[in-house]
C-alpha positions as CSV (number, residue, x, y, z in Angstrom):
1,M,218.1,12.6,163.9
2,L,219.2,15.3,166.8
3,N,219.0,18.3,164.6
4,L,215.5,17.3,163.8
5,K,214.9,17.2,168.0
6,R,217.1,20.4,167.9
7,C,214.3,22.6,165.6
8,K,211.3,20.7,167.3
9,F,212.3,22.5,170.8
10,V,214.0,25.5,169.3
11,F,210.0,25.8,167.4
12,S,208.5,25.8,171.0
13,Y,210.3,28.2,172.8
14,A,209.8,30.1,169.7
15,I,206.1,30.0,169.9
16,I,205.3,30.5,173.3
17,P,206.2,34.4,173.2
18,L,203.7,34.8,170.6
19,F,201.3,33.2,172.5
20,V,202.0,35.2,175.7
21,G,201.6,38.8,172.9
22,T,198.4,37.6,171.6
23,A,197.0,37.1,175.1
24,A,198.2,40.9,176.0
25,I,196.5,42.6,172.5
26,S,193.7,40.9,173.4
27,N,193.7,42.1,177.5
28,A,194.4,45.7,176.1
29,H,191.4,45.6,173.6
30,T,189.1,44.0,176.0
31,A,190.3,46.2,179.3
32,P,189.1,49.7,177.9
33,V,186.0,48.1,177.2
34,A,184.5,47.1,180.9
35,K,185.8,50.4,181.8
36,S,184.1,52.5,178.9
37,S,180.9,50.8,179.8
38,Q,181.3,51.5,183.5
39,L,182.2,55.3,182.5
40,V,179.0,55.4,180.0
41,A,176.9,54.3,183.3
42,Q,178.3,57.1,185.7
43,Q,177.9,59.8,182.8
44,S,173.8,58.6,182.1
45,F,173.5,58.5,186.0
46,A,175.1,62.4,186.8
47,S,173.2,63.2,183.5
48,G,169.9,62.8,185.1
49,L,170.8,64.1,188.2
50,A,171.4,67.4,185.8
51,F,168.2,66.8,184.3
52,F,165.9,67.0,187.8
53,W,167.3,70.1,188.6
54,Q,165.4,71.3,185.8
55,R,161.9,70.1,186.4
56,R,159.4,72.6,187.8
57,P,156.1,72.0,188.7
58,R,153.1,73.2,186.4
59,H,152.3,76.5,188.3
60,R,154.1,79.7,190.4
61,L,152.7,80.2,193.7
62,G,151.7,83.5,195.0
63,A,152.2,85.4,197.8
64,R,150.4,87.3,200.5
65,S,151.4,89.7,202.8
66,G,155.4,89.2,201.9
67,I,155.3,85.4,202.7
68,C,155.0,82.7,199.8
69,P,153.7,79.3,201.5
70,I,155.2,76.5,199.0
71,S,154.9,72.8,200.7
72,P,152.2,71.2,201.4
73,G,149.0,71.0,200.1
74,L,150.2,73.6,197.5
75,I,151.9,72.8,194.8
76,E,149.9,70.4,192.0
77,T,148.2,68.1,194.9
78,Y,147.1,68.1,198.7
79,V,148.3,64.6,199.1
80,V,151.7,64.2,200.9
81,W,153.2,61.3,201.7
82,S,155.1,61.8,204.8
83,D,153.4,61.3,208.4
84,R,155.8,64.3,209.4
85,P,155.6,66.6,206.6
86,L,158.0,69.4,206.3
87,F,156.6,72.9,205.8
88,V,158.6,74.7,203.3
89,W,157.6,78.6,202.5
90,Q,159.6,82.1,200.9
91,G,159.5,85.3,203.2
92,K,159.5,86.1,207.0
93,G,156.7,83.8,209.0
94,A,156.2,84.2,212.3
95,Q,154.2,81.5,213.3
96,I,152.7,78.0,212.1
97,T,149.8,76.1,213.1
98,V,148.4,72.7,212.0
99,R,144.7,71.5,213.1
100,D,142.8,69.1,212.4
101,R,140.2,69.9,209.5
102,Q,137.4,68.2,210.5
103,T,137.2,69.4,214.2
104,Q,139.3,72.1,213.5
105,A,141.2,71.6,216.8
106,V,144.7,73.0,217.1
107,L,147.1,70.0,216.7
108,W,150.9,71.8,216.8
109,T,151.6,75.2,216.5
110,Q,154.7,76.9,216.4
111,P,156.3,80.8,216.7
112,L,159.1,81.3,214.1
113,N,162.5,82.9,213.7
114,A,162.5,85.4,210.8
115,T,164.9,83.5,208.9
116,E,163.5,80.3,209.0
117,Q,162.6,78.9,205.7
118,K,161.4,75.7,206.4
119,I,160.3,73.5,209.6
120,A,159.4,69.9,209.8
121,Y,156.0,68.6,212.2
122,N,157.3,67.4,215.5
123,G,154.1,67.3,216.9
124,K,154.1,64.3,219.8
125,E,152.1,61.6,217.1
126,P,152.4,61.4,213.4
127,L,149.7,62.3,211.4
128,Q,147.1,59.7,210.8
129,P,146.8,58.0,207.3
130,G,144.2,59.5,205.3
131,K,143.3,62.4,207.2
132,L,142.9,65.8,206.1
133,Y,144.5,68.8,207.9
134,Q,145.3,72.2,207.3
135,W,148.2,74.4,208.3
136,Q,148.8,78.6,208.8
137,L,151.4,80.3,208.2
138,L,151.5,83.6,209.3
139,G,154.3,86.8,209.2
140,A,154.7,89.9,211.3
141,E,152.4,91.6,208.6
142,S,150.0,89.2,208.1
143,S,146.5,90.7,207.7
144,S,143.0,89.9,209.2
145,S,142.1,88.1,206.5
146,D,145.6,85.9,206.2
147,R,144.1,84.3,209.2
148,N,141.0,83.2,207.6
149,Q,143.7,81.5,205.2
150,W,144.6,77.8,205.5
151,T,145.7,75.5,203.1
152,T,144.6,71.6,203.9
153,F,146.6,68.8,202.7
154,Q,145.8,65.1,203.3
155,I,148.3,62.4,204.6
156,M,148.3,59.0,202.3
157,P,146.4,56.2,203.2
158,A,148.4,53.3,204.9
159,E,148.5,50.9,201.8
160,E,149.6,53.5,199.4
161,R,151.9,54.8,202.0
162,D,153.5,51.5,202.5
163,K,154.0,50.2,199.1
164,I,156.0,53.7,198.1
165,Q,158.3,52.9,202.1
166,A,158.9,49.6,200.3
167,D,160.1,51.1,196.6
168,L,162.0,53.8,198.7
169,Q,163.7,51.4,200.7
170,T,164.8,49.1,197.7
171,L,165.6,52.0,195.5
172,E,168.1,53.2,198.6
173,Q,169.6,49.6,198.8
174,K,170.4,49.6,195.1
175,L,171.8,53.1,195.0
176,Q,173.9,52.2,198.4
177,S,174.9,49.3,196.8
178,A,176.1,51.2,193.8
179,R,178.0,53.5,196.2
180,A,176.1,56.6,195.2
181,S,176.1,59.6,197.8
182,Q,173.7,61.0,200.3
183,E,173.1,64.0,198.2
184,E,172.2,61.4,195.2
185,I,170.3,59.1,196.8
186,A,168.1,62.0,197.9
187,Q,167.7,63.2,194.2
188,K,166.7,59.9,193.2
189,K,164.0,59.5,195.8
190,A,162.9,62.7,194.9
191,D,162.8,61.7,191.4
192,Y,160.7,58.7,192.5
193,F,158.0,61.4,194.1
194,L,158.1,63.7,191.1
195,N,157.4,60.2,189.0
196,Y,154.7,59.0,191.5
197,E,151.1,59.6,190.0
198,I,148.3,60.9,192.8
199,K,144.6,60.7,191.7
200,H,142.7,63.1,193.8
201,K,139.4,61.7,194.9
202,N,137.6,65.4,193.9
203,N,138.8,64.9,190.5
204,K,139.8,61.3,189.3
205,N,140.7,62.3,185.7
206,D,143.6,64.4,187.2
207,T,146.8,63.3,188.2
208,S,149.6,64.9,189.6
209,N,152.7,64.6,191.5
210,A,154.7,64.2,194.9
211,W,155.9,67.5,194.9
212,S,155.7,67.9,198.8
213,D,157.6,64.5,199.5
214,A,160.3,65.7,196.7
215,L,161.1,68.5,198.3
216,Q,161.4,66.8,202.0
217,T,163.5,64.7,200.9
218,L,166.2,66.6,199.1
219,F,166.3,68.5,202.7
220,E,167.1,65.6,204.6
221,V,170.4,65.5,203.5
222,E,172.8,65.0,206.5
223,N,175.7,67.9,205.8
224,P,174.9,68.8,202.1
225,S,177.6,70.1,200.4
226,P,178.0,73.6,199.3
227,S,176.9,73.3,195.7
228,F,173.9,71.0,196.4
229,V,172.8,73.7,199.4
230,K,173.2,76.2,196.3
231,Q,171.5,74.0,193.8
232,R,168.7,73.5,196.7
233,Q,168.1,76.9,197.3
234,A,167.9,78.3,194.0
235,Y,165.5,75.6,193.0
236,V,163.0,76.4,195.8
237,A,163.7,80.0,195.2
238,D,161.8,79.4,191.7
239,F,158.9,78.1,193.5
240,C,157.1,81.7,193.8
241,T,156.2,84.5,192.0
242,K,154.9,87.8,192.9
243,Q,151.5,86.9,190.7
244,A,149.1,84.4,192.8
245,T,148.0,81.2,190.8
246,G,145.7,78.4,191.4
247,T,147.1,75.0,193.0
248,T,144.7,71.9,193.6
249,Q,142.8,72.7,196.7
250,I,139.2,70.4,198.3
251,N,136.4,72.6,199.0
């Protein structure tokens, strides 16, 4: 009887390492799976960001008098979400002006440094949802005909603007929870605009994407890294060509 009890005692202690070893093997197999899934998600996110820089509008823009205006109102659509739009161009500008399209009253004008290639609208009041505006960019070598050239753009109606604002807030909160960087958040928000379809009143069968707002989002990154600045510069430079092309305009 004593030998039987002793055998049971020895067997109990012998089986403990077996359970410990089995648990360790199980953890060894499951831990890398979770890590691998996270790695796949990160790679997929990075791949999506890399693809963003490859997207281009359907038409490139033409220059006149050494200046190529880019945004707003020139890349596929005249409709803009931001009520304080960012004006972007290539070349040496001397002056920019914004006016009410209906009354032609000048709302804002700014002299420009030759090195500037972008400026945000900073009038006393934001531009009004649903209204049509025009902007003009002149250079030191602009001709008299250039002074008659105006680009029309429209601020989105309030209801549509509010929907987009809510979507962007949700997207940003989600990305912040995932610890995305400011540059990654900007790219994802810009990608949202490039996938947002805008229908034009003068041609409802034609849909375009909000390229102007996508560009503006990219320029709103505070303290961007040198690599991000380099990508952004190359991206914007590719919007212009020496030959003029057609754009969506309002007659």
